[in-house]
Each structure stands twice: as C-alpha cells, then as structure tokens.
C-alpha positions as CSV (number, residue, x, y, z in Angstrom):
1,M,-33.6,172.0,99.3
2,S,-29.9,171.8,100.0
3,A,-28.3,175.3,100.4
4,K,-25.6,174.2,98.1
5,G,-27.9,174.1,95.1
6,A,-30.3,176.8,96.2
7,S,-31.7,179.3,93.6
8,F,-31.3,183.1,94.0
9,S,-34.9,183.5,95.0
10,Y,-34.4,180.8,97.7
11,K,-31.4,182.6,99.0
12,L,-33.2,186.0,98.9
13,R,-36.1,184.6,100.9
14,K,-33.6,183.2,103.4
15,V,-32.0,186.6,103.9
16,V,-35.4,188.2,104.4
17,R,-36.3,185.5,107.0
18,Y,-33.0,186.0,108.8
19,L,-33.6,189.8,109.0
20,R,-36.8,189.0,110.9
21,M,-35.0,186.4,113.2
22,Y,-31.7,188.2,113.8
23,G,-32.0,191.8,112.8
24,L,-30.0,193.8,110.2
25,A,-26.5,193.8,111.7
26,R,-26.4,190.1,112.4
27,T,-27.9,189.2,109.0
28,F,-25.4,191.4,107.3
29,I,-22.4,189.8,108.9
30,K,-23.8,186.3,108.1
31,V,-24.0,187.3,104.4
32,K,-20.5,188.9,104.6
33,S,-19.3,185.6,106.1
34,S,-20.5,183.6,103.2
35,L,-18.4,185.9,100.9
36,H,-15.5,185.5,103.4
37,M,-15.7,181.7,102.9
38,K,-15.4,182.1,99.1
39,N,-12.4,184.4,99.4
40,S,-9.2,183.0,97.7
41,E,-6.7,185.9,98.2
42,S,-3.8,184.2,100.1
43,F,-0.3,185.5,100.9
44,D,3.3,184.2,100.4
45,G,5.4,183.1,103.3
46,D,4.4,182.6,106.9
47,V,3.1,186.0,107.8
48,W,0.8,188.6,106.2
49,I,0.9,191.9,108.1
50,N,-2.2,194.1,107.6
51,P,-0.9,197.5,106.3
52,K,-3.9,199.2,107.9
53,S,-3.2,197.8,111.4
54,K,-1.4,199.7,114.1
55,G,0.1,196.5,115.5
56,A,-1.6,196.4,118.9
57,G,-3.8,193.4,120.0
58,D,-4.6,191.1,122.9
59,V,-6.5,188.4,121.2
60,A,-5.6,185.6,118.7
61,I,-8.0,183.4,116.8
62,I,-7.1,179.9,115.6
63,G,-9.4,178.7,112.9
64,C,-10.9,181.3,110.7
65,G,-14.0,179.7,109.1
66,N,-17.6,180.9,109.1
67,F,-18.0,180.8,112.9
68,S,-14.9,182.7,113.7
69,F,-15.8,185.4,111.1
70,S,-19.5,185.8,111.8
71,T,-19.6,185.2,115.6
72,I,-16.3,185.3,117.4
73,A,-14.6,188.2,115.6
74,Y,-17.9,189.9,115.1
75,Y,-18.9,190.0,118.8
76,L,-15.3,190.8,119.9
77,S,-15.4,193.8,117.7
78,K,-19.0,194.8,118.4
79,S,-19.3,194.3,122.2
80,T,-15.8,194.3,123.7
81,R,-12.6,196.4,123.7
82,A,-10.7,193.5,122.3
83,K,-8.2,193.9,119.5
84,I,-7.4,190.9,117.3
85,K,-3.6,190.7,116.8
86,Y,-3.3,187.4,115.0
87,A,-5.4,184.9,113.1
88,L,-4.2,181.4,112.0
89,D,-5.8,179.0,109.6
90,I,-4.5,176.1,107.4
91,D,-6.2,178.0,104.6
92,K,-4.2,181.3,104.5
93,S,-6.9,183.1,102.5
94,K,-9.3,182.7,105.5
95,S,-6.9,184.1,108.0
96,R,-6.0,187.0,105.8
97,S,-9.6,187.8,105.1
98,L,-10.5,187.9,108.8
99,I,-7.6,190.1,109.7
100,G,-8.3,192.4,106.9
101,Y,-12.0,192.8,107.6
102,Y,-11.6,193.2,111.4
103,S,-8.5,195.4,111.2
104,G,-6.3,192.8,112.9
105,Y,-2.5,192.9,112.9
106,A,-1.3,189.7,111.1
107,A,-2.3,186.4,109.6
108,V,0.2,183.8,110.5
109,T,0.8,180.1,109.8
110,N,2.8,179.2,113.0
111,V,1.1,178.8,116.3
112,E,4.4,179.6,118.0
113,T,4.1,183.2,116.9
114,I,1.0,183.5,119.0
115,L,2.2,181.6,122.0
116,A,5.5,183.6,122.2
117,D,3.7,187.0,122.1
118,S,3.2,188.3,125.6
119,D,0.7,190.9,124.3
120,V,-1.8,188.1,123.5
121,R,-3.7,187.1,126.6
122,L,-6.6,185.3,125.2
123,V,-6.8,182.6,122.3
124,F,-10.0,181.6,120.7
125,I,-9.7,178.1,119.2
126,A,-12.2,177.2,116.4
127,S,-10.2,175.1,114.1
128,N,-11.0,171.5,113.1
129,H,-12.4,169.5,116.0
130,A,-9.4,167.1,116.5
131,S,-7.1,170.1,117.0
132,H,-9.1,171.9,119.6
133,A,-7.6,170.3,122.6
134,E,-4.1,170.1,121.1
135,Y,-4.0,173.9,120.5
136,A,-5.6,174.6,123.9
137,I,-3.0,172.5,125.8
138,Q,-0.2,174.4,124.1
139,A,-1.8,177.7,124.8
140,I,-2.6,176.8,128.5
141,N,1.0,175.6,129.0
142,A,2.2,178.9,127.5
143,G,0.2,180.9,130.1
144,K,-2.6,182.0,127.8
145,H,-6.3,182.1,128.6
146,V,-8.4,180.1,126.1
147,Q,-11.9,179.7,124.8
148,I,-12.3,176.3,123.2
149,E,-15.1,175.9,120.7
150,K,-17.0,172.6,120.9
151,P,-16.0,169.9,121.2
152,H,-13.1,170.7,123.5
153,A,-11.8,167.1,123.2
154,V,-12.6,164.3,120.9
155,T,-10.9,161.4,122.7
156,L,-10.4,160.4,126.3
157,D,-6.7,160.9,126.0
158,Q,-7.2,164.5,124.9
159,L,-9.7,165.2,127.7
160,E,-7.3,163.8,130.3
161,R,-4.3,165.8,129.0
162,L,-6.5,169.0,128.9
163,R,-7.5,168.3,132.5
164,I,-3.8,167.9,133.5
165,A,-2.8,171.1,131.7
166,M,-5.6,173.0,133.5
167,Q,-4.5,171.5,136.9
168,N,-0.8,172.4,136.3
169,N,-1.6,175.9,135.1
170,P,-4.2,177.5,137.4
171,G,-3.3,180.9,136.2
172,S,-4.6,180.1,132.7
173,K,-8.4,180.5,132.5
174,V,-10.4,178.1,130.3
175,F,-13.8,178.8,128.8
176,L,-15.9,176.6,126.5
177,G,-17.8,177.5,123.3
178,F,-21.1,176.3,124.7
179,N,-23.1,179.4,124.1
180,R,-26.7,178.2,124.7
181,P,-26.4,178.1,128.5
182,R,-25.9,181.9,128.4
183,S,-29.2,182.5,126.4
184,K,-31.6,184.6,128.4
185,L,-34.5,182.3,127.6
186,F,-32.6,179.2,128.7
187,N,-31.7,180.9,132.0
188,R,-35.3,181.9,132.4
189,L,-36.4,178.3,132.0
190,K,-33.6,177.0,134.3
191,S,-34.6,179.4,137.0
192,S,-38.2,178.3,136.8
193,M,-37.1,174.6,137.0
194,D,-34.7,175.3,140.0
195,A,-37.7,176.8,141.8
196,Q,-39.6,173.5,141.6
197,S,-38.8,170.4,143.8
198,G,-38.4,166.9,142.7
199,T,-36.7,165.3,139.6
200,A,-37.0,166.6,136.1
201,S,-37.9,165.0,132.8
202,F,-37.0,166.7,129.5
203,N,-36.8,166.0,125.8
204,W,-34.7,167.6,123.2
205,F,-35.6,167.4,119.5
206,V,-33.0,168.9,117.1
207,A,-33.2,169.2,113.4
208,G,-29.6,169.8,112.2
209,H,-27.9,170.8,109.0
210,E,-27.6,168.2,106.3
211,I,-23.9,167.3,105.9
212,D,-22.6,165.0,103.1
213,D,-21.0,161.8,104.3
214,A,-17.7,162.9,102.8
215,H,-17.7,166.1,104.9
216,W,-14.6,166.5,107.3
217,Y,-17.0,166.3,110.3
218,H,-17.3,162.5,109.6
219,A,-13.6,161.8,109.5
220,K,-12.8,159.3,112.4
221,K,-10.3,161.6,114.0
222,E,-12.8,164.5,114.2
223,G,-15.3,162.6,116.3
224,G,-18.4,162.8,113.9
225,R,-21.6,164.6,114.6
226,I,-22.1,163.4,118.1
227,M,-18.9,165.2,119.2
228,G,-19.4,168.1,116.8
229,N,-23.2,168.8,117.3
230,L,-24.9,166.6,119.8
231,C,-22.5,167.8,122.5
232,H,-24.5,171.1,122.7
233,W,-27.6,169.3,124.1
234,S,-25.7,166.9,126.4
235,D,-24.0,169.9,127.9
236,L,-27.4,171.8,128.3
237,S,-28.8,168.7,130.1
238,L,-26.0,168.9,132.6
239,H,-26.8,172.5,133.2
240,L,-30.5,171.7,133.8
241,V,-29.8,168.8,136.2
242,G,-26.7,170.2,137.9
243,L,-23.2,168.7,138.0
244,D,-23.7,167.3,141.6
245,N,-26.9,165.6,140.6
246,S,-25.8,164.0,137.3
247,F,-23.5,161.1,137.9
248,P,-23.3,158.2,137.6
249,C,-25.4,158.8,134.4
250,V,-26.8,155.8,132.5
251,I,-26.8,156.3,128.7
252,T,-29.1,154.1,126.6
253,P,-29.0,154.4,122.8
254,A,-32.0,153.8,120.6
255,E,-31.8,151.0,118.1
256,L,-31.6,153.0,114.9
257,P,-30.1,151.9,111.5
258,Q,-26.5,152.9,111.1
259,S,-26.4,156.7,110.4
260,N,-23.8,159.3,110.6
261,S,-26.3,162.1,111.3
262,N,-29.3,160.6,113.1
263,F,-29.2,159.7,116.8
264,C,-31.5,159.1,119.8
265,V,-30.2,158.6,123.3
266,A,-31.8,158.5,126.8
267,L,-29.9,159.8,129.8
268,S,-30.8,158.7,133.4
269,F,-29.2,160.9,136.0
270,S,-28.2,160.0,139.6
271,D,-30.9,162.2,141.1
272,G,-33.7,160.4,139.2
273,S,-34.0,163.0,136.4
274,N,-34.1,161.8,132.9
275,A,-33.6,163.2,129.4
276,S,-33.8,162.1,125.8
277,I,-32.0,163.7,122.9
278,T,-33.1,163.2,119.3
279,F,-30.8,164.6,116.6
280,S,-32.1,164.4,113.1
281,A,-30.4,165.7,109.9
282,K,-32.3,165.4,106.6
283,E,-32.4,168.4,104.3
284,D,-31.2,171.7,105.6
285,P,-33.8,173.5,107.7
286,F,-34.7,176.7,106.0
287,E,-34.2,178.8,109.3
288,G,-31.0,176.9,110.3
289,V,-30.8,174.5,113.2
290,R,-34.2,173.9,114.8
291,E,-34.5,172.8,118.4
292,I,-37.3,172.2,120.8
293,L,-37.1,171.4,124.5
294,I,-40.0,170.2,126.5
295,A,-39.2,170.1,130.3
296,H,-41.4,168.9,133.2
297,K,-40.5,169.4,136.8
298,G,-42.9,169.7,139.8
299,A,-45.8,172.0,138.7
300,L,-43.8,173.4,135.7
301,L,-44.2,172.5,132.1
302,G,-41.9,174.5,130.0
303,V,-41.4,174.6,126.2
304,L,-38.5,176.3,124.6
305,K,-38.5,176.7,120.8
306,D,-35.5,177.7,118.8
307,F,-34.3,180.0,121.6
308,Y,-36.9,182.3,120.2
309,E,-40.0,181.5,122.2
310,L,-40.5,180.2,125.8
311,S,-43.7,179.1,127.4
312,L,-44.0,178.4,131.1
313,D,-47.0,176.7,132.5
314,I,-47.0,176.5,136.3
315,G,-50.3,175.4,137.7
316,P,-52.9,177.9,136.5
317,S,-50.3,180.4,135.6
318,K,-49.3,180.6,131.9
319,K,-46.5,182.8,130.6
320,K,-45.1,183.2,127.1
321,I,-41.9,185.1,126.5
322,S,-40.6,185.9,123.0
323,P,-37.7,188.4,122.4
324,L,-37.4,190.5,119.3
325,F,-34.7,188.3,117.9
326,R,-33.3,184.7,118.4
327,D,-30.7,184.5,121.2
328,H,-28.5,181.5,121.3
329,G,-26.2,183.1,123.8
330,H,-23.3,183.7,121.5
331,E,-22.7,187.3,122.3
332,E,-23.0,186.8,126.1
333,N,-20.6,183.8,126.0
334,I,-17.9,185.8,124.1
335,L,-18.5,188.8,126.4
336,N,-18.2,186.5,129.5
337,T,-14.9,185.0,128.2
338,Y,-13.3,188.3,127.4
339,K,-14.5,190.1,130.5
340,N,-13.2,187.3,132.8
341,S,-9.9,186.9,131.0
342,I,-8.9,190.5,131.3
343,S,-9.9,190.7,135.0
344,D,-7.6,189.2,137.6
345,S,-10.6,188.3,139.7
346,G,-12.6,186.9,136.7
347,A,-13.8,183.3,137.0
348,S,-12.8,180.4,134.8
349,E,-14.7,177.3,134.1
350,S,-14.0,174.6,136.7
351,I,-11.9,171.6,135.9
352,D,-14.8,169.4,137.2
353,Y,-17.2,170.9,134.7
354,V,-14.8,170.9,131.7
355,Y,-14.0,167.2,132.4
356,A,-17.6,166.1,133.1
357,T,-19.2,167.6,130.1
358,G,-16.4,166.3,127.8
359,L,-16.7,162.8,129.3
360,L,-20.5,162.7,129.0
361,V,-20.6,163.3,125.2
362,L,-17.6,160.9,124.7
363,K,-19.6,158.2,126.6
364,I,-22.7,159.0,124.5
365,K,-20.6,158.5,121.3
366,E,-19.4,155.1,122.7
367,A,-23.0,154.0,123.5
368,V,-24.3,154.9,120.1
369,E,-21.5,153.4,118.2
370,N,-21.6,150.1,120.1
371,G,-25.4,150.0,120.4
372,E,-25.0,149.3,124.1
373,K,-25.9,150.9,127.5
374,V,-23.0,152.8,129.0
375,I,-22.5,154.2,132.5
376,C,-20.7,157.6,132.7
377,Q,-18.9,158.3,135.9
378,P,-16.1,160.8,136.1
379,E,-13.3,159.2,138.0
380,F,-12.2,162.2,140.0
381,R,-13.7,165.3,141.6
382,I,-11.4,168.2,142.7
383,N,-14.3,169.9,144.5
384,S,-16.8,167.9,146.5
C-alpha cells in the first residue's frame, strides 16, 4: 500500500513497528517531521527572526525538508553543542518551522546572509540534489565547513568544480552525507572482511520507496534515483574494497526494461573483487528502505540485514549480532562532522575520496542510461 493513501490503522501499525525498530524518541521525531512537512505558516519578506531565540549560533541548514528536520537538526540538538543560527528553504514555511521547533535564530531566503556571517562555521546542505554542489562550492569559497547530503554532485562539471574549490580552500573541511559507513554493524562487518585475505564478492539488494514518475527526483537536472539513492551502495562498495583497490572499475549494467526506479549493475574492481547492486522500487516497504548485503571473502560469509542484524560465519565460528534498534549511522555521521569542524585538528574527507565516490555513481548512471559497459577511472590522485 502506498503511504499516500494509507488508512489510519495502517499508519498506527507503522508507528508501533517504528517504536520497536527505532525507539520512542526517534519515532516521535519522525511523526513530528510528518507534521512539519504539512506546515504552511510562512513569513513576509526575506527574514523571519525567532522571537524565542537569543541570536547565537554556529550552524546553518540549507534545505529544510523531512531529512533536515528529523535527522540533521534532531541529532545536532540531541548529541552536540551546536546551535542552529539559520535555516534556508525555497518553501519559507519549512525553514520557519525548523527554526521554531529547534530554537534557531532566523529563517532566511538569501544564502548570502549565511555566507557573510562569521559566526556560522558549518553549513549542512540538504536541498534539492542539483543545488548541493552549487551551495557547497559557495560555502567552501566563503571559508565555511560543509556537510553535503547525497549526492554531492549530479554532473561531472559540478564534481570537477567541487574538487577545485576543495583544492583551493584547504581550510574548509568537507564532509559527505553518506551515513551508512559509520554504522556500527557495517564497521563490524568491514573489520571482519579486512581480516581476511584475497578478493571479495558481495551483493546488495535494496527495496526502495515507491516514487511517482512525476516526482522531482526524476527531473533530468536532479540526476534521478541512481544519483539520489543508489549512490549509497556504490559508496559502501568503495568502503569495502578500499579506494586504492577499486580503480579502474568496470561497470556492467543488466539489460532491464526502461525504468526510472529499478536498476541492476555489476562492478568489477581492480583488485579482482566484484559487487552487484540491485535496486528495486515497487510499493512502499512497510518498514522503510530494506537492504540486504551478502559478502564473501576468504573464510568469511557475512550477511547484513537492514543495519539491524549481522551474521558472521568464519569457518566453524558463527556469530549473530543484533542491536536494540536499527543503526544506519546517521547520528555518528553528524557527530563526526560537527566534532571535526569545531576542532582545528579535526579531519576532513579527502579530495580523492570525494571525487572518486562521486565519479563512480556518475559512471554507473552513464552505464545504465546507455545500456553499455563503462570503465570508471579517476583522472587524478593527489595522494598516492
């Protein structure tokens, strides 16, 4: 059943299921976010100043949809000492709602207000996909640290200009919105794989949300679902193989009927490892995005289900790990960004990684759209 036409009893069962998967606080903010998305209270002019705010703040958020409200702003408020000073969205009611709920200073309509304020050290960018790189480049050139939600670029031109901005502004730290690599279960699996010798084979199967063909995701300038969704698992594949072992990478698309939301690709990495990624979107999965990874390396056979359950079979040894709640790494990723941005010694993502993971998904998109094998080879490496 599509969530759009869901009955009250269906929604209630979903809330109960989410309580079991995420706990009370996380479920509450997800429900609150659904109300935020329905909010229509806007403001006149270019700025709305929250009368309850004291005016201080070191963080700005660009793009105030569901993810910013229920994840970025939530974890900043829950787990860090960050104070949100500005929020910007083309829908002024969304920026006002976020600023009001999280006691921020002002909802604004002009990005220059954010860039010109020296108090703002860190900018989270979660607007429409085609604008991610454009906002990021402006913020980097203004000396801000940034976290760019996925995808961080939707064209080769954007990716190259982002690379140049990072290279020209080494004092600006750049972080990406790929949260899954910071999941505890994923890191447990990766450590087990790293302890094995030889090449790896792994398979991702992902059941994604149903999105109508008229949805803005499918607009040509936004990059479609490969750029907006499949990038998560191409990025995770790089983490499992390692940047130095990945390129050149041969991308082979499956011959599927033309579809905006169903894809299957095979990746052959330079060290002999291989991966397949199948992304399928039919009706909305009741529990949200469902994903299963099966990985084989040396004596290890690992299965990761929904970032909720991990099994590790190594020879005669069998382990099954299941935390109390699902952990997609959102909190740890936002914590990592904030912690490293306020510390002079904090680490940024490398230019090599930002460029390589962006290029890989762009080449996957090219292979799928043309129905032809493509070789992905970054044309530069700053660090050998």
